[in-house]
N, C-alpha and C positions, 0 to 999 in steps of 0.2 A: 878386149884392148888392154894390153899390159901398160900402155901409157897412162890410161885413166887410173889404173891401180896404183902406179907409181906416184902420180899427181896426188891422189887421195892420201896415200901414206905420207907423202911429203907435207901436205897441208895439215894433216892430223899432227904430225911431229912438230911442225912449226907452231901450230895453234897451242899444243900442250906446252911447248917451250915458252911461248909468249905468256901463257896463263901462269906458269910457275915462276918465271924469271923476270918477265917484263909486264906485270899487270898494269902498271901505270901507263903503258903505251896505248892499250885498248885499241888494237888495230882491227877494224871490221873487215873480215874476209868473206 
């Protein structure tokens, strides 16, 4: 399923972005 792969990539990118730039938000995903 390419959709799952895309979602995983998007989630990882978003998580890394949040971790590096918005640590104060601490969004549980």
